[in-house]
Structures are given as structure tokens and as C-alpha cells.
DRENDRENLO-128862 format. One line per field, with one value per atom (N, C-alpha, C): residue number from 1; residue in one letter; x, y, z; atom name. Coordinates in nm, 4 decimals. Layout:
BEGIN
k c(NUM/...)
r c(A/...)
x c(X/...)
y c(Y/...)
z c(Z/...)
a c(CA/...)
This chain:
BEGIN
k c(1/1/1/2/2/2/3/3/3/4/4/4/5/5/5/6/6/6/7/7/7/8/8/8/9/9/9/10/10/10/11/11/11/12/12/12/13/13/13/14/14/14/15/15/15/16/16/16/17/17/17/18/18/18/19/19/19/20/20/20/21/21/21/22/22/22/23/23/23/24/24/24/25/25/25/26/26/26/27/27/27/28/28/28/29/29/29/30/30/30/31/31/31/32/32/32/33/33/33/34/34/34/35/35/35/36/36/36/37/37/37/38/38/38/39/39/39/40/40/40/41/41/41/42/42/42/43/43/43/44/44/44/45/45/45/46/46/46/47/47/47/48/48/48/49/49/49/50/50/50/51/51/51/52/52/52/53/53/53/54/54/54/55/55/55/56/56/56/57/57/57/58/58/58/59/59/59/60/60/60/61/61/61/62/62/62/63/63/63/64/64/64/65/65/65/66/66/66/67/67/67/68/68/68/69/69/69/70/70/70/71/71/71/72/72/72/73/73/73/74/74/74/75/75/75/76/76/76/77/77/77/78/78/78/79/79/79/80/80/80/81/81/81/82/82/82/83/83/83/84/84/84/85/85/85/86/86/86/87/87/87/88/88/88/89/89/89/90/90/90/91/91/91/92/92/92/93/93/93/94/94/94/95/95/95/96/96/96/97/97/97/98/98/98/99/99/99/100/100/100/101/101/101/102/102/102/103/103/103/104/104/104/105/105/105/106/106/106/107/107/107/108/108/108/109/109/109/110/110/110/111/111/111/112/112/112/113/113/113/114/114/114/115/115/115/116/116/116/117/117/117/118/118/118/119/119/119/120/120/120/121/121/121/122/122/122/123/123/123/124/124/124/125/125/125/126/126/126/127/127/127/128/128/128/129/129/129/130/130/130/131/131/131/132/132/132/133/133/133/134/134/134/135/135/135/136/136/136/137/137/137/138/138/138/139/139/139/140/140/140/141/141/141/142/142/142/143/143/143/144/144/144/145/145/145/146/146/146/147/147/147/148/148/148/149/149/149/150/150/150/151/151/151/152/152/152/153/153/153/154/154/154/155/155/155/156/156/156/157/157/157/158/158/158/159/159/159/160/160/160/161/161/161/162/162/162/163/163/163/164/164/164/165/165/165/166/166/166/167/167/167/168/168/168/169/169/169/170/170/170/171/171/171/172/172/172/173/173/173/174/174/174/175/175/175/176/176/176/177/177/177/178/178/178/179/179/179/180/180/180/181/181/181/182/182/182/183/183/183/184/184/184/185/185/185/186/186/186/187/187/187/188/188/188/189/189/189/190/190/190/191/191/191/192/192/192/193/193/193/194/194/194/195/195/195/196/196/196/197/197/197/198/198/198/199/199/199/200/200/200)
r c(H/H/H/P/P/P/F/F/F/F/F/F/V/V/V/S/S/S/I/I/I/N/N/N/F/F/F/H/H/H/D/D/D/A/A/A/V/V/V/P/P/P/D/D/D/I/I/I/W/W/W/M/M/M/P/P/P/T/T/T/E/E/E/E/E/E/L/L/L/I/I/I/D/D/D/N/N/N/G/G/G/F/F/F/A/A/A/V/V/V/L/L/L/S/S/S/F/F/F/C/C/C/Y/Y/Y/T/T/T/S/S/S/V/V/V/T/T/T/S/S/S/D/D/D/N/N/N/N/N/N/D/D/D/F/F/F/T/T/T/N/N/N/G/G/G/L/L/L/A/A/A/G/G/G/V/V/V/L/L/L/Y/Y/Y/E/E/E/D/D/D/G/G/G/K/K/K/R/R/R/G/G/G/P/P/P/A/A/A/D/D/D/A/A/A/G/G/G/K/K/K/I/I/I/A/A/A/M/M/M/W/W/W/A/A/A/W/W/W/A/A/A/A/A/A/Q/Q/Q/R/R/R/V/V/V/L/L/L/D/D/D/Y/Y/Y/A/A/A/L/L/L/T/T/T/L/L/L/D/D/D/S/S/S/L/L/L/D/D/D/A/A/A/S/S/S/R/R/R/S/S/S/A/A/A/V/V/V/C/C/C/G/G/G/H/H/H/S/S/S/R/R/R/L/L/L/G/G/G/K/K/K/T/T/T/A/A/A/L/L/L/L/L/L/A/A/A/A/A/A/A/A/A/T/T/T/D/D/D/E/E/E/R/R/R/F/F/F/A/A/A/F/F/F/C/C/C/Y/Y/Y/S/S/S/N/N/N/D/D/D/S/S/S/G/G/G/C/C/C/S/S/S/G/G/G/A/A/A/A/A/A/I/I/I/T/T/T/R/R/R/G/G/G/K/K/K/R/R/R/G/G/G/E/E/E/T/T/T/V/V/V/E/E/E/G/G/G/I/I/I/S/S/S/R/R/R/V/V/V/F/F/F/P/P/P/F/F/F/W/W/W/F/F/F/C/C/C/K/K/K/N/N/N/Y/Y/Y/Q/Q/Q/T/T/T/Y/Y/Y/I/I/I/E/E/E/N/N/N/E/E/E/D/D/D/S/S/S/M/M/M/P/P/P/F/F/F/D/D/D/Q/Q/Q/H/H/H/Q/Q/Q/L/L/L/L/L/L/A/A/A/L/L/L/V/V/V/A/A/A/P/P/P/R/R/R/P/P/P/L/L/L/C/C/C/V/V/V/G/G/G/S/S/S/A/A/A/T/T/T/E/E/E/D/D/D/E/E/E/W/W/W/A/A/A/D/D/D/P/P/P/E/E/E/S/S/S/E/E/E/L/L/L/M/M/M/G/G/G/A/A/A/Y/Y/Y)
x c(-1.1386/-1.0084/-0.9913/-0.9276/-0.8866/-0.7770/-0.7633/-0.6639/-0.6029/-0.4844/-0.4112/-0.4050/-0.4300/-0.3935/-0.2611/-0.1552/-0.0208/0.0261/0.0479/0.1033/0.2543/0.3134/0.4462/0.5486/0.6731/0.7834/0.8329/0.7936/0.8463/0.7346/0.7681/0.6676/0.6899/0.7914/0.8199/0.7164/0.6730/0.5832/0.6437/0.6814/0.6670/0.7740/0.7424/0.8333/0.9227/1.0534/1.1444/1.1377/1.0854/1.0775/0.9481/0.8525/0.7246/0.7194/0.6786/0.6697/0.5441/0.5384/0.4183/0.3787/0.4763/0.4456/0.3827/0.4388/0.3853/0.2446/0.2225/0.0902/-0.0136/0.0198/-0.0735/-0.0957/0.0134/0.0005/-0.0914/-0.1032/-0.1897/-0.3280/-0.3601/-0.4947/-0.5220/-0.4174/-0.4344/-0.4078/-0.4730/-0.4439/-0.3758/-0.2926/-0.2226/-0.2443/-0.2961/-0.3066/-0.2068/-0.0997/0.0103/0.0247/0.0526/0.0833/0.1965/0.2766/0.3882/0.3364/0.3665/0.3118/0.3511/0.4710/0.5120/0.4431/0.3695/0.2863/0.1649/0.1340/0.0197/0.0629/0.1693/0.2306/0.3687/0.4590/0.5979/0.6109/0.7179/0.7465/0.8407/0.7902/0.8690/0.7732/0.8273/0.7471/0.6863/0.6919/0.6341/0.4861/0.3995/0.2551/0.1957/0.2785/0.2298/0.2125/0.2543/0.2496/0.1496/0.1070/0.0155/-0.1115/-0.1597/-0.2829/-0.2696/-0.1515/-0.1314/-0.1531/-0.1076/-0.1254/-0.2706/-0.3520/-0.4947/-0.5647/-0.5236/-0.5905/-0.5535/-0.4276/-0.3781/-0.3292/-0.4016/-0.3643/-0.2286/-0.1396/-0.0033/0.0737/0.0294/0.1003/0.0908/-0.0013/-0.0165/-0.1296/-0.1047/-0.2090/-0.2224/-0.3419/-0.3700/-0.3226/-0.3310/-0.2803/-0.3452/-0.4722/-0.5424/-0.5559/-0.4955/-0.5067/-0.4201/-0.4639/-0.3989/-0.2544/-0.1754/-0.0384/-0.0321/0.0885/0.1086/0.0548/0.0671/0.0188/-0.1315/-0.2074/-0.3518/-0.3806/-0.2987/-0.3188/-0.2895/-0.1821/-0.1510/-0.2593/-0.3145/-0.4229/-0.5472/-0.5755/-0.6901/-0.6718/-0.5493/-0.5218/-0.5448/-0.5071/-0.5326/-0.6826/-0.7609/-0.9062/-0.9599/-0.8956/-0.9373/-0.8993/-0.7874/-0.7509/-0.8553/-0.8995/-1.0062/-1.1341/-1.1669/-1.2835/-1.2761/-1.1587/-1.1407/-1.1513/-1.0859/-1.0883/-1.2304/-1.3162/-1.4534/-1.5375/-1.4825/-1.5517/-1.5180/-1.4221/-1.3758/-1.4463/-1.5207/-1.5961/-1.5067/-1.3814/-1.2907/-1.2374/-1.2588/-1.2063/-1.3184/-1.2856/-1.3824/-1.3741/-1.4734/-1.4742/-1.4680/-1.5152/-1.5155/-1.3785/-1.2841/-1.1494/-1.0431/-1.0620/-0.9685/-0.8747/-0.7491/-0.6503/-0.5747/-0.5343/-0.4462/-0.3182/-0.2036/-0.0771/0.0301/0.1259/0.2386/0.3449/0.4626/0.5781/0.6265/0.6647/0.7233/0.6255/0.6620/0.5669/0.4420/0.4573/0.3422/0.2633/0.3248/0.2503/0.1589/0.2093/0.1256/0.0085/0.0404/-0.0603/-0.1667/-0.1239/-0.2197/-0.3130/-0.2579/-0.3422/-0.4477/-0.4071/-0.5028/-0.6068/-0.5626/-0.6562/-0.7623/-0.7206/-0.8162/-0.9031/-0.8444/-0.9209/-1.0326/-1.0119/-1.1096/-1.1922/-1.1736/-1.2526/-1.2804/-1.4013/-1.4385/-1.4542/-1.4421/-1.4492/-1.3254/-1.2137/-1.0977/-1.1282/-1.1239/-1.1581/-1.0427/-0.9217/-0.8025/-0.6966/-0.6131/-0.5028/-0.3750/-0.2693/-0.1369/-0.0411/0.0117/0.1064/0.2381/0.3460/0.4765/0.5687/0.6251/0.7227/0.6747/0.5507/0.4957/0.5425/0.5805/0.6466/0.5766/0.6572/0.6085/0.4998/0.3889/0.2733/0.2041/0.2430/0.1790/0.1172/0.1697/0.1137/0.1689/0.2851/0.3490/0.2818/0.2500/0.1974/0.3041/0.2608/0.3513/0.4097/0.3280/0.3750/0.4761/0.5943/0.6980/0.7719/0.7503/0.8115/0.9620/1.0354/1.1789/1.1972/1.3180/1.3462/1.2839/1.2181/1.1608/1.0454/1.0428/0.9417/0.8657/0.7650/0.6914/0.7868/0.8809/0.9781/1.0622/1.1153/1.2023/1.1313/1.0131/0.9407/0.8897/0.8547/0.8060/0.9191/1.0389/1.1538/1.1954/1.1969/1.2453/1.1339/1.0134/0.9022/0.7779/0.7872/0.6707/0.5560/0.5864/0.4870/0.4007/0.4343/0.3526/0.2205/0.2155/0.1003/0.0494/-0.0667/-0.1119/-0.0166/-0.0102/0.0828/0.0507/-0.0759/-0.1155/-0.0500/-0.0048/0.0597/0.1835/0.2469/0.3686/0.3413/0.2148/0.1767/0.2246/0.2416/0.2721/0.4209/0.5059/0.6495/0.6910/0.7532/0.7928/0.6752/0.5564/0.4328/0.3331/0.3880/0.3042/0.1973/0.2274/0.1306/0.0030/0.0071/-0.1132/-0.1996/-0.1539/-0.2333/-0.3672/-0.4754/-0.6061/-0.6287/-0.5254/-0.5362/-0.3996/-0.3959/-0.2684/-0.2932/-0.1879/-0.1963/-0.2827/-0.3034/-0.3922/-0.5331/-0.5698/-0.7025/-0.7127/-0.6016/-0.5984/-0.6160/-0.5446/-0.5570/-0.6989/-0.7589/-0.8942/-0.9965/-0.9692/-1.0625/-1.0727/-0.9744/-0.9806/-1.0733/-1.0850/-1.1675/-1.3143/-1.3866/-1.3453/-1.2810/-1.2463/-1.1789/-1.0389/-0.9862/-0.8514/-0.7438/-0.6462/-0.5327/-0.4071/-0.3057/-0.1768/-0.0734/-0.0083/0.0971/0.2297/0.3054/0.4364/0.5427/0.6361/0.7436/0.8741/0.9838/1.1163/1.1747/1.2169/1.2611/1.3811/1.4626/1.5807/1.5596/1.4385/1.4108/1.3715/1.4721/1.4439/1.3931/1.4173/1.3669/1.2145/1.1603/1.0149/0.9630/1.0451/1.0143/0.9071/0.9495/0.8519/0.7733/0.8326/0.7568/0.6386/0.6602/0.5500/0.4473/0.4929/0.3979/0.3127/0.3768/0.3036/0.2034/0.2461/0.1547/0.0374/0.0622/-0.0469/-0.1495/-0.1021/-0.1923/-0.2607/-0.1856/-0.2416/-0.3533)
y c(-2.2182/-2.1835/-2.0314/-1.9834/-1.8421/-1.8221/-1.6996/-1.6795/-1.5402/-1.5322/-1.4071/-1.3677/-1.2418/-1.1846/-1.1138/-1.1717/-1.1212/-1.0396/-0.9107/-0.8234/-0.8403/-0.8993/-0.9558/-0.8836/-0.8827/-0.8299/-0.9318/-1.0572/-1.1653/-1.2326/-1.2836/-1.3570/-1.5075/-1.5511/-1.6944/-1.7613/-1.8804/-1.9615/-2.1010/-2.1547/-2.0839/-1.9755/-1.8779/-1.7679/-1.8112/-1.8076/-1.8561/-1.7719/-1.6510/-1.5640/-1.5831/-1.6548/-1.6750/-1.8172/-1.8335/-1.9681/-2.0414/-2.0630/-2.1188/-2.2533/-2.3416/-2.4745/-2.4660/-2.3811/-2.3656/-2.3058/-2.2084/-2.1477/-2.2519/-2.3291/-2.4311/-2.5400/-2.5828/-2.6857/-2.6414/-2.5103/-2.4586/-2.4177/-2.4571/-2.4388/-2.3089/-2.2318/-2.1061/-2.1237/-2.0425/-2.0339/-1.9002/-1.8959/-1.7734/-1.7475/-1.6292/-1.5842/-1.4700/-1.4956/-1.4011/-1.3505/-1.2196/-1.1660/-1.0655/-1.0575/-0.9637/-0.8275/-0.7268/-0.5935/-0.5382/-0.5722/-0.5186/-0.5893/-0.6971/-0.7578/-0.6700/-0.5785/-0.4875/-0.3642/-0.3009/-0.1873/-0.1678/-0.1120/-0.0988/-0.0054/-0.0251/0.0564/0.1708/0.2557/0.3706/0.4755/0.5784/0.6900/0.6651/0.5409/0.5053/0.4727/0.5574/0.5362/0.4864/0.4203/0.3676/0.2169/0.1488/0.0016/-0.0531/-0.1763/-0.2433/-0.1628/-0.1650/-0.0935/0.0563/0.1125/0.2559/0.2896/0.2023/0.2257/0.2210/0.1454/0.1390/0.2660/0.3139/0.4290/0.5625/0.5767/0.7080/0.7072/0.7784/0.7888/0.8584/0.7968/0.8483/0.8617/0.7934/0.7956/0.9255/1.0119/1.1424/1.1344/1.1863/1.1874/1.3263/1.3551/1.4841/1.4897/1.6066/1.6259/1.5363/1.5007/1.4191/1.2731/1.2365/1.0994/1.0036/0.8803/0.7774/0.7540/0.7256/0.6810/0.5290/0.4764/0.3320/0.2564/0.3114/0.2405/0.2139/0.3108/0.2899/0.1813/0.1725/0.0683/-0.0698/-0.0808/-0.2108/-0.2506/-0.1528/-0.1816/-0.2296/-0.1662/-0.2081/-0.3529/-0.3880/-0.5253/-0.6248/-0.5880/-0.6762/-0.6992/-0.5967/-0.6107/-0.7023/-0.7033/-0.7932/-0.9381/-0.9575/-1.0916/-1.1388/-1.0491/-1.0833/-1.1210/-1.0495/-1.0866/-1.2335/-1.2731/-1.4125/-1.5072/-1.4732/-1.5596/-1.5878/-1.4882/-1.5041/-1.5948/-1.6347/-1.7317/-1.8750/-1.8938/-2.0278/-2.0743/-2.1835/-2.2339/-2.2766/-2.3095/-2.3571/-2.2451/-2.1187/-2.0058/-1.9368/-1.8928/-1.8316/-1.6791/-1.6193/-1.4748/-1.3945/-1.4511/-1.3782/-1.3801/-1.4540/-1.4628/-1.4332/-1.3216/-1.2799/-1.1730/-1.1774/-1.0781/-1.0260/-0.9006/-0.8434/-0.8032/-0.8305/-0.8025/-0.7600/-0.6833/-0.6392/-0.5757/-0.5564/-0.5015/-0.3752/-0.2750/-0.1504/-0.0788/-0.0522/0.0136/-0.0715/-0.2022/-0.2909/-0.2989/-0.2584/-0.2379/-0.1172/-0.0116/0.1052/0.0612/-0.0234/-0.0722/-0.1549/-0.2426/-0.3249/-0.2374/-0.1325/-0.0417/0.0245/0.0717/0.1370/0.0380/-0.0832/-0.1853/-0.2160/-0.2320/-0.2632/-0.1429/-0.0239/0.0966/0.1220/0.0829/0.1118/-0.0097/-0.1221/-0.2415/-0.3176/-0.2996/-0.3600/-0.5107/-0.5687/-0.7145/-0.7806/-0.7081/-0.7621/-0.7605/-0.8778/-0.8884/-0.8483/-0.8452/-0.8211/-0.7587/-0.6722/-0.6113/-0.6227/-0.6660/-0.6689/-0.5880/-0.4828/-0.3952/-0.3993/-0.4304/-0.4390/-0.3280/-0.2526/-0.1471/-0.0544/-0.0095/0.0772/0.2214/0.2645/0.3932/0.5150/0.6032/0.7298/0.7061/0.7743/0.7628/0.6275/0.5540/0.4275/0.4414/0.3638/0.3665/0.4793/0.5347/0.6354/0.7718/0.8328/0.9692/1.0592/1.1597/1.2437/1.3577/1.4195/1.5344/1.4895/1.5506/1.5182/1.3894/1.3320/1.2031/1.2164/1.1143/1.1037/1.0188/1.0198/0.9367/0.9934/0.9081/0.9489/1.0469/1.1500/1.2551/1.2635/1.3491/1.3715/1.4221/1.5076/1.5577/1.4433/1.3602/1.2518/1.1496/1.1087/1.0057/1.0612/1.1895/1.2515/1.2755/1.2992/1.3204/1.1894/1.0805/0.9526/0.8715/0.8775/0.7950/0.8790/0.9831/1.0685/0.9950/0.8864/0.8095/0.7205/0.7055/0.6233/0.6895/0.8224/0.8977/0.9927/1.0516/1.1555/1.2749/1.3524/1.4658/1.5694/1.5806/1.6790/1.6539/1.5326/1.5002/1.5874/1.6270/1.7077/1.8482/1.8870/2.0144/2.0220/1.9057/1.9013/1.8797/1.8938/1.8864/2.0016/1.9668/2.0640/2.1539/2.0965/2.1691/2.0744/1.9760/1.8702/1.9222/2.0290/2.0798/2.1324/2.1604/2.2094/2.0956/1.9718/1.8583/1.8526/1.8308/1.8188/1.6783/1.5948/1.4556/1.4120/1.2956/1.2305/1.0803/1.0029/0.8603/0.7808/0.8306/0.7594/0.7495/0.8447/0.8392/0.7276/0.7002/0.5845/0.4561/0.4453/0.3256/0.3121/0.4239/0.4201/0.3710/0.3881/0.3405/0.1880/0.1208/-0.0256/-0.0684/0.0146/-0.0184/-0.0338/-0.1198/-0.1962/-0.3304/-0.3514/-0.4764/-0.4786/-0.5974/-0.6056/-0.5533/-0.4838/-0.4294/-0.4580/-0.5113/-0.5339/-0.4466/-0.3593/-0.2739/-0.3287/-0.3910/-0.4450/-0.3388/-0.3315/-0.2340/-0.2999/-0.2501/-0.2953/-0.1864/-0.2238/-0.1238/-0.0434/-0.0994/-0.0275/0.0380/0.0313/0.0921/0.2380/0.3222/0.4628/0.5368/0.4833/0.5448/0.5386/0.4205/0.4053/0.4745/0.4768/0.5401/0.4625/0.3575/0.2754/0.3518/0.4575/0.5370/0.6072/0.6596/0.7260/0.6247/0.5024/0.3961/0.3594/0.3494/0.3208/0.4317/0.5576/0.6690/0.6690/0.6296/0.6170/0.5161/0.4018/0.2973/0.3411/0.4090/0.4540/0.5532)
z c(0.8593/0.9146/0.9213/1.0257/1.0255/0.9216/0.8733/0.7671/0.7712/0.7151/0.7007/0.5548/0.5250/0.3961/0.4210/0.3703/0.3954/0.2752/0.2970/0.1940/0.2045/0.1029/0.1147/0.0277/0.0738/-0.0060/-0.1089/-0.0921/-0.1758/-0.2548/-0.3717/-0.4491/-0.4428/-0.3705/-0.3590/-0.2691/-0.3104/-0.2291/-0.2217/-0.1042/0.0234/0.0394/0.1206/0.1507/0.2669/0.2473/0.3516/0.4787/0.4700/0.5871/0.6658/0.6105/0.6786/0.7346/0.8600/0.9177/0.8680/0.7383/0.6746/0.7343/0.7517/0.8041/0.9428/1.0282/1.1630/1.1613/1.0724/1.0611/1.0189/0.9173/0.8675/0.9722/1.0388/1.1428/1.2555/1.2757/1.3811/1.3302/1.2070/1.1557/1.0836/1.0525/0.9816/0.8325/0.7539/0.6106/0.5842/0.4806/0.4441/0.2958/0.2651/0.1262/0.1117/0.0400/0.0315/-0.1111/-0.1239/-0.2566/-0.2448/-0.3495/-0.3531/-0.3979/-0.3204/-0.3462/-0.4821/-0.5310/-0.6612/-0.7773/-0.7484/-0.8523/-0.8826/-0.7915/-0.8079/-0.8870/-0.8411/-0.9105/-0.8497/-0.9249/-0.8804/-0.7605/-0.6847/-0.5675/-0.6081/-0.6947/-0.7404/-0.7973/-0.8572/-0.9067/-1.0445/-1.0915/-1.2214/-1.2014/-1.2523/-1.2408/-1.3725/-1.4549/-1.5826/-1.5807/-1.4730/-1.4733/-1.3726/-1.3960/-1.3054/-1.2830/-1.1586/-1.1245/-1.1493/-1.1217/-1.1458/-1.2927/-1.3815/-1.5245/-1.5681/-1.4945/-1.5239/-1.4749/-1.3578/-1.2958/-1.3586/-1.3992/-1.4394/-1.5835/-1.6683/-1.8085/-1.8200/-1.8940/-1.9133/-1.7823/-1.6765/-1.5497/-1.4733/-1.5110/-1.4441/-1.3421/-1.2221/-1.1191/-1.0605/-1.0087/-0.9482/-0.8041/-0.7418/-0.6051/-0.5001/-0.5190/-0.4201/-0.4630/-0.5754/-0.6248/-0.5438/-0.5386/-0.4561/-0.4950/-0.3924/-0.4123/-0.4084/-0.4087/-0.4180/-0.2968/-0.1757/-0.0570/-0.0677/-0.1162/-0.1322/-0.2350/-0.3387/-0.4403/-0.3848/-0.3065/-0.2450/-0.1451/-0.0719/0.0225/-0.0517/-0.1650/-0.2469/-0.2925/-0.3289/-0.3723/-0.2586/-0.1364/-0.0218/-0.0047/-0.0305/-0.0215/-0.1309/-0.2476/-0.3545/-0.3220/-0.2533/-0.2069/-0.1055/-0.0194/0.0750/0.0010/-0.1061/-0.1874/-0.2266/-0.2758/-0.3175/-0.1982/-0.0887/0.0299/0.0757/0.0635/0.1102/0.0199/-0.0935/-0.1793/-0.1409/-0.0516/-0.0143/0.1125/0.1024/0.2166/0.3326/0.3042/0.4089/0.4975/0.4573/0.5342/0.6104/0.7323/0.8219/0.8093/0.7472/0.7236/0.8531/0.9628/1.0899/1.1572/1.0983/1.1567/1.0502/0.9811/0.8767/0.9316/0.8884/0.9322/0.8112/0.8184/0.7169/0.7880/0.7257/0.7937/0.6947/0.7473/0.6664/0.7542/0.6967/0.7676/0.6979/0.7761/0.7276/0.6343/0.5082/0.4176/0.3999/0.4117/0.3985/0.5293/0.6400/0.7643/0.7524/0.6901/0.6611/0.5728/0.4755/0.3810/0.4522/0.5430/0.6178/0.7006/0.7630/0.8421/0.7548/0.6380/0.5492/0.4981/0.4651/0.4170/0.5218/0.6471/0.7548/0.7888/0.7859/0.8200/0.7203/0.5957/0.4905/0.4494/0.5181/0.4873/0.6169/0.6691/0.7964/0.7900/0.6709/0.6622/0.7224/0.7295/0.7998/0.9488/1.0109/1.1523/1.2428/1.1886/1.2684/1.1793/1.2375/1.1630/1.2439/1.1776/1.2393/1.1530/1.2125/1.1443/1.2195/1.1502/1.2149/1.1659/1.2606/1.2294/1.1181/1.1276/1.0223/1.0345/1.1534/1.1732/1.1173/1.0554/1.0012/0.8962/0.9123/0.8237/0.8371/0.9418/0.9761/1.1138/1.2115/1.3465/1.4331/1.3970/1.4821/1.4679/1.5821/1.5739/1.5116/1.4400/1.3617/1.4441/1.5263/1.6041/1.7091/1.7060/1.8029/1.7752/1.6586/1.6252/1.6051/1.6499/1.6208/1.4955/1.4398/1.3239/1.1974/1.1203/0.9920/1.0125/0.9300/0.9378/0.8055/0.8020/0.6776/0.5690/0.6062/0.5084/0.4532/0.5417/0.4983/0.4119/0.4541/0.3792/0.2460/0.2440/0.1203/0.0213/0.0727/-0.0155/-0.0828/-0.0064/-0.0587/-0.1254/-0.0705/-0.1193/-0.1486/-0.2292/-0.2532/-0.3222/-0.3865/-0.4626/-0.3745/-0.2478/-0.1586/-0.1234/-0.1262/-0.0771/-0.1852/-0.1607/-0.2530/-0.2433/-0.3490/-0.3526/-0.2442/-0.2079/-0.1064/0.0297/0.0543/0.1824/0.2045/0.0951/0.1050/0.1599/0.1670/0.2282/0.3733/0.4376/0.5797/0.6085/0.5070/0.5294/0.6203/0.7331/0.8351/0.8757/0.8686/0.8974/0.9646/1.0392/1.0956/1.1908/1.2619/1.3600/1.2947/1.1658/1.0979/1.0437/1.0590/1.0109/1.0845/1.0126/1.0792/1.1364/1.1321/1.1746/1.2272/1.2879/1.3174/1.3109/1.3244/1.2924/1.3891/1.5105/1.6029/1.5453/1.4590/1.3988/1.2954/1.2257/1.1351/1.2151/1.3264/1.4106/1.4643/1.5014/1.5575/1.4561/1.3269/1.2251/1.2219/1.2805/1.2884/1.4031/1.5063/1.6231/1.5833/1.6541/1.7720/1.7382/1.6121/1.5747/1.6357/1.6656/1.7238/1.6287/1.6875/1.6146/1.6946/1.6295/1.6934/1.6223/1.6967/1.6426/1.6931/1.6039/1.6396/1.6210/1.7156/1.7107/1.7547/1.7003/1.7431/1.8323/1.9524/2.0500/2.0009/1.9126/1.8649/1.7286/1.6756/1.5452/1.5659/1.5897/1.6175/1.4949/1.3744/1.2517/1.2507/1.2858/1.2963/1.4226/1.5279/1.6559/1.7331/1.8049/1.8772/1.9831/2.0405/2.1388/2.0737/1.9526/1.8820/1.8319/1.7983/1.7641/1.8845/2.0017/2.1245/2.1552/2.1374/2.1637/2.0650/1.9400/1.8445/1.8906/1.9396/1.9886/2.1175/2.2034/2.3322/2.3130)
a c(N/CA/C/N/CA/C/N/CA/C/N/CA/C/N/CA/C/N/CA/C/N/CA/C/N/CA/C/N/CA/C/N/CA/C/N/CA/C/N/CA/C/N/CA/C/N/CA/C/N/CA/C/N/CA/C/N/CA/C/N/CA/C/N/CA/C/N/CA/C/N/CA/C/N/CA/C/N/CA/C/N/CA/C/N/CA/C/N/CA/C/N/CA/C/N/CA/C/N/CA/C/N/CA/C/N/CA/C/N/CA/C/N/CA/C/N/CA/C/N/CA/C/N/CA/C/N/CA/C/N/CA/C/N/CA/C/N/CA/C/N/CA/C/N/CA/C/N/CA/C/N/CA/C/N/CA/C/N/CA/C/N/CA/C/N/CA/C/N/CA/C/N/CA/C/N/CA/C/N/CA/C/N/CA/C/N/CA/C/N/CA/C/N/CA/C/N/CA/C/N/CA/C/N/CA/C/N/CA/C/N/CA/C/N/CA/C/N/CA/C/N/CA/C/N/CA/C/N/CA/C/N/CA/C/N/CA/C/N/CA/C/N/CA/C/N/CA/C/N/CA/C/N/CA/C/N/CA/C/N/CA/C/N/CA/C/N/CA/C/N/CA/C/N/CA/C/N/CA/C/N/CA/C/N/CA/C/N/CA/C/N/CA/C/N/CA/C/N/CA/C/N/CA/C/N/CA/C/N/CA/C/N/CA/C/N/CA/C/N/CA/C/N/CA/C/N/CA/C/N/CA/C/N/CA/C/N/CA/C/N/CA/C/N/CA/C/N/CA/C/N/CA/C/N/CA/C/N/CA/C/N/CA/C/N/CA/C/N/CA/C/N/CA/C/N/CA/C/N/CA/C/N/CA/C/N/CA/C/N/CA/C/N/CA/C/N/CA/C/N/CA/C/N/CA/C/N/CA/C/N/CA/C/N/CA/C/N/CA/C/N/CA/C/N/CA/C/N/CA/C/N/CA/C/N/CA/C/N/CA/C/N/CA/C/N/CA/C/N/CA/C/N/CA/C/N/CA/C/N/CA/C/N/CA/C/N/CA/C/N/CA/C/N/CA/C/N/CA/C/N/CA/C/N/CA/C/N/CA/C/N/CA/C/N/CA/C/N/CA/C/N/CA/C/N/CA/C/N/CA/C/N/CA/C/N/CA/C/N/CA/C/N/CA/C/N/CA/C/N/CA/C/N/CA/C/N/CA/C/N/CA/C/N/CA/C/N/CA/C/N/CA/C/N/CA/C/N/CA/C/N/CA/C/N/CA/C/N/CA/C/N/CA/C/N/CA/C/N/CA/C/N/CA/C/N/CA/C/N/CA/C/N/CA/C/N/CA/C/N/CA/C/N/CA/C/N/CA/C/N/CA/C/N/CA/C/N/CA/C/N/CA/C/N/CA/C/N/CA/C/N/CA/C/N/CA/C/N/CA/C/N/CA/C/N/CA/C/N/CA/C/N/CA/C/N/CA/C/N/CA/C/N/CA/C/N/CA/C/N/CA/C/N/CA/C/N/CA/C/N/CA/C/N/CA/C/N/CA/C/N/CA/C/N/CA/C/N/CA/C)
């Protein structure tokens, strides 16, 4: 069976927000995990995986933030999925929404075993190109969620033009595997035009 590794906001099974019955009826399997089961969604680097990686919760400027840890966990779920004879490794997908859309992109970009990636409304630091972006910026996301990324990312606050990269390069790391970038036309914070330009 083809299957999804769903990086989820909820730990309930079944998840009322996921059309689980329809997915299963159509021959898909879903392996879902709640991202906060891996490590908390805050600046606390002493719990879960963060607590294992960083002694006393202290990390260096280039050390991974929470999004990289959640992406690593998705790859470990894939490890398990590949032990199941009922699942087809050539038809595996990783998916997530918003911050977890960013996570799905990173998981697929750094693990070619994912055959497909679906990222929904990943916006700033996800699918949306950074230069000229409307809505959320590097400054805004770094001020509110500095723990999602390495500390060095803050070097580009109001300094995006000096970045040696942009988000289209993250998307390109998924190629030539299929990638679906979902956007909401009225989500100006994520900026669907910049998400489209990232994909383009």
C-alpha cells in the first residue's frame, strides 16, 4: 500500500481533522505522530529529543532547531514503515501543515527515501521565497519562533538580500521526486504568491 507519514498537530487516533476512513478505503496507510511528542514547540531545549541532543538545553549558533528535530522524527517513522511488508516503499509521502509543512519539506529534502512530499501553507522559511515576500518575514518568524531554526538564521533579519540561498533551493532538493505545495489564496501571512514563485 502507498502510505503517508503525517507530521501532526494532534495525538488523537483517529484524528478528527484527517479523513482517515476515506484514505484507508482508497488503499492508503497513514502513519501519524504528534510533533510535540518529539520535543516541545517552544524555547525549551531540555525535553524530548532536544534534551538528548543538548546538554543543559544549550545549543550553539549552527545547532539544529525544533523543525529539524521534527523532520528527523518523520524519517524515523519512515524507518519503521519500511519494515512493514504491507507498505510500498516506492510510494511513500511525507506531509504537514504550516510549521509542519516546513518540517515535511525539510524531511523530504534530506531523505530521498520519501517518494513524495506534500507541504500545505508552509509560508515563510517553507515554500515561499524570502526576497520580496509579503506577510511573515525572517524578522517576524525569528522574533516569535526563534527555536524553530538554528540561531545563525537570525543573521538575515532585515538582511534577506544577503542570503546565499532562498526557499526555491529547498524545494529543488526534493526534485525530481513529486512535490505538492498547497497554498490558501487568502493566507497573506504565508503569502501564496511567494509560495508559487518558490515552486516556479
